[in-house]
C-alpha positions as CSV (number, residue, x, y, z in Angstrom):
1,X,19.8,-53.8,-15.8
2,X,18.3,-50.8,-14.7
3,X,16.9,-47.7,-16.4
4,X,17.7,-44.3,-14.5
5,X,14.6,-42.4,-13.8
6,X,14.2,-38.6,-13.1
7,X,12.6,-38.2,-9.8
8,X,8.9,-36.6,-10.6
9,X,7.6,-33.3,-9.5
10,X,5.4,-33.4,-7.0
11,X,1.6,-33.0,-7.7
12,X,0.7,-30.8,-5.0
13,X,4.1,-28.9,-5.3
14,X,2.8,-27.7,-9.0
15,X,-0.7,-27.1,-8.2
16,X,0.3,-25.1,-5.5
17,X,2.8,-23.3,-7.8
18,X,0.5,-22.8,-10.8
19,X,-2.2,-21.7,-8.3
20,X,0.6,-19.0,-6.8
21,X,1.4,-18.4,-10.5
22,X,-2.4,-18.2,-11.6
23,X,-3.2,-15.6,-8.6
24,X,-0.2,-13.5,-9.2
25,X,-1.1,-13.2,-13.4
26,X,-4.9,-12.6,-12.1
27,X,-4.4,-9.5,-9.7
28,X,-1.1,-8.2,-12.4
29,X,-3.7,-7.1,-15.0
30,X,-6.6,-6.3,-12.3
31,X,-5.7,-1.9,-11.2
32,X,-5.5,-0.4,-7.6
33,X,-5.7,2.7,-6.6
34,X,-2.6,4.0,-5.2
35,X,-1.9,4.9,-1.8
36,X,1.3,6.1,0.3
37,X,1.3,5.2,4.3
38,X,3.1,7.6,6.8
39,X,4.1,7.6,10.1
40,X,5.9,9.0,12.9
41,X,8.5,6.7,14.9
42,X,11.0,6.9,17.5
43,X,13.7,6.3,14.4
44,X,12.4,9.1,12.5
45,X,9.5,9.1,9.9
46,X,8.8,6.4,7.8
47,X,6.3,5.5,4.8
48,X,5.6,3.0,1.8
49,X,3.5,2.9,-1.0
50,X,0.2,0.9,-1.3
51,X,-2.1,-0.7,-4.1
52,X,-3.5,-3.0,-1.1
53,X,-5.8,0.0,1.1
54,X,-9.5,-1.0,1.3
55,X,-13.1,0.7,3.3
56,X,-13.9,-2.1,5.7
57,X,-16.6,-1.0,8.0
58,X,-18.7,2.8,8.1
59,X,-19.3,2.8,11.5
60,X,-17.0,3.2,12.6
61,X,-15.1,4.0,9.3
62,X,-12.3,1.3,9.0
63,X,-9.9,0.1,6.3
64,X,-7.3,-2.0,6.1
65,X,-3.6,-2.5,4.1
66,X,-1.0,-4.8,4.2
67,X,2.6,-5.0,3.8
68,X,4.9,-7.3,2.7
69,X,7.1,-8.0,6.2
70,X,7.8,-6.4,9.7
71,X,11.0,-4.9,9.3
72,X,12.1,-1.2,7.5
73,X,9.5,1.2,6.9
74,X,7.0,-2.1,6.8
75,X,7.7,-2.4,10.4
76,X,8.2,1.4,11.1
77,X,4.4,1.4,10.4
78,X,3.6,-1.5,12.4
79,X,5.1,-0.1,15.3
80,X,3.3,3.4,15.5
81,X,-0.2,4.0,17.0
82,X,-1.1,6.2,14.2
83,X,-0.7,6.1,10.2
84,X,-1.6,8.7,7.8
85,X,-3.2,6.7,4.8
86,X,-2.6,9.5,1.4
87,X,-5.0,8.6,-1.6
88,X,-2.7,9.5,-4.8
89,X,-3.5,11.1,-7.2
90,X,-1.5,11.1,-10.9
91,X,0.8,13.8,-10.3
92,X,1.9,11.9,-7.5
93,X,4.0,9.6,-10.0
94,X,7.5,10.2,-8.8
95,X,6.7,10.4,-4.9
96,X,4.6,7.0,-5.5
97,X,8.2,5.2,-7.2
98,X,10.6,7.2,-4.6
99,X,8.2,5.7,-1.7
100,X,8.0,2.3,-3.7
101,X,11.7,1.3,-4.2
102,X,14.1,0.5,-0.8
103,X,16.7,3.6,-1.2
104,X,15.0,6.7,-2.8
105,X,14.6,9.6,-1.1
106,X,11.9,10.4,1.1
107,X,9.6,13.1,2.7
108,X,12.1,15.5,0.6
109,X,11.0,19.1,0.0
110,X,10.3,18.8,-3.4
111,X,8.4,16.0,-2.7
112,X,5.7,19.1,-0.5
113,X,5.1,17.0,3.1
114,X,3.9,19.2,6.2
115,X,3.0,17.7,9.6
116,X,0.0,17.4,10.8
117,X,-0.3,19.1,14.9
118,X,-0.2,15.4,16.0
119,X,3.1,15.3,14.5
120,X,2.2,12.7,11.3
121,X,4.0,13.3,8.2
122,X,1.4,14.8,5.6
123,X,1.2,15.8,1.9
124,X,-1.2,18.1,1.4
125,X,-1.7,17.6,-2.3
126,X,-3.2,14.4,-2.1
127,X,-7.1,13.4,-3.4
128,X,-7.9,12.5,0.3
129,X,-5.8,12.1,3.6
130,X,-7.2,9.4,6.8
131,X,-5.6,10.0,10.1
132,X,-5.6,5.8,11.4
133,X,-5.1,4.4,14.4
134,X,-4.1,0.7,13.7
135,X,-6.2,-1.3,15.4
136,X,-5.2,-5.2,15.0
137,X,-3.0,-6.8,12.4
138,X,-3.3,-10.0,10.9
139,X,-0.7,-12.3,9.7
140,X,-1.2,-13.4,6.7
141,X,0.8,-15.4,5.0
142,X,3.6,-13.7,4.1
143,X,2.7,-10.4,4.5
144,X,0.9,-8.6,7.6
145,X,-3.1,-7.4,7.5
146,X,-3.8,-3.7,9.2
147,X,-6.8,-3.2,10.5
148,X,-7.1,0.6,11.4
149,X,-9.7,2.9,12.3
150,X,-9.9,6.1,10.7
151,X,-10.0,8.9,13.0
152,X,-10.1,12.0,11.1
153,X,-10.2,12.6,7.0
154,X,-8.6,15.3,5.8
155,X,-10.3,17.8,3.0
156,X,-9.0,16.5,-0.6
157,X,-5.3,19.2,-1.4
158,X,-6.9,17.8,-5.2
159,X,-9.2,16.7,-7.4
160,X,-6.9,15.4,-9.7
161,X,-7.8,12.0,-11.3
162,X,-6.3,9.3,-9.0
163,X,-3.3,7.2,-9.8
164,X,-3.5,3.7,-10.4
165,X,-1.6,0.3,-10.5
166,X,-2.1,-2.5,-12.5
167,X,0.1,-4.6,-14.8
168,X,3.3,-3.2,-12.6
169,X,2.6,0.3,-14.3
170,X,1.1,3.6,-12.7
171,X,-1.5,4.5,-14.9
172,X,-4.1,7.2,-14.8
173,X,-8.2,6.6,-13.7
174,X,-9.9,9.4,-16.1
175,X,-13.0,10.0,-14.9
176,X,-14.7,8.5,-17.7
177,X,-18.3,7.0,-16.6
178,X,-19.6,4.1,-18.1
179,X,-23.3,4.3,-16.8
């Protein structure tokens, strides 16, 4: 008599899945600054909300961000020669949400967009805006890492508290130093 058995799961696949889940959990609770990245393309203005913006180098000034696909707004950004990285304040909550969801209204008059002399859409009320030239893209797993040289730092439009993202929610970063 043969006893039916259930196929055992591949231990390597289980370990990879546990690592992915652990990675997501670790970063879900790690706060990240919220930025909005915009560009002007042949098909119109594009933009998206990002929590992956990081400083890379000072000389020349460079930053990085990642996008999860090369289509839609992300694809538009990747095809643009220049982008504007807006570091958002707490009062940008609704614009951050709009640019984080597909199909939401973007670049509306109520969001108070302007245009730089170089043509890119610009949010003048941002904590800071950095006009950048994309110098390299690197495939990284299911995402694309973008490295950009900062061409211009546009003075802050506000000194309001920073908008941060943690545990799937937006938060205000209070300015209360610990030391």
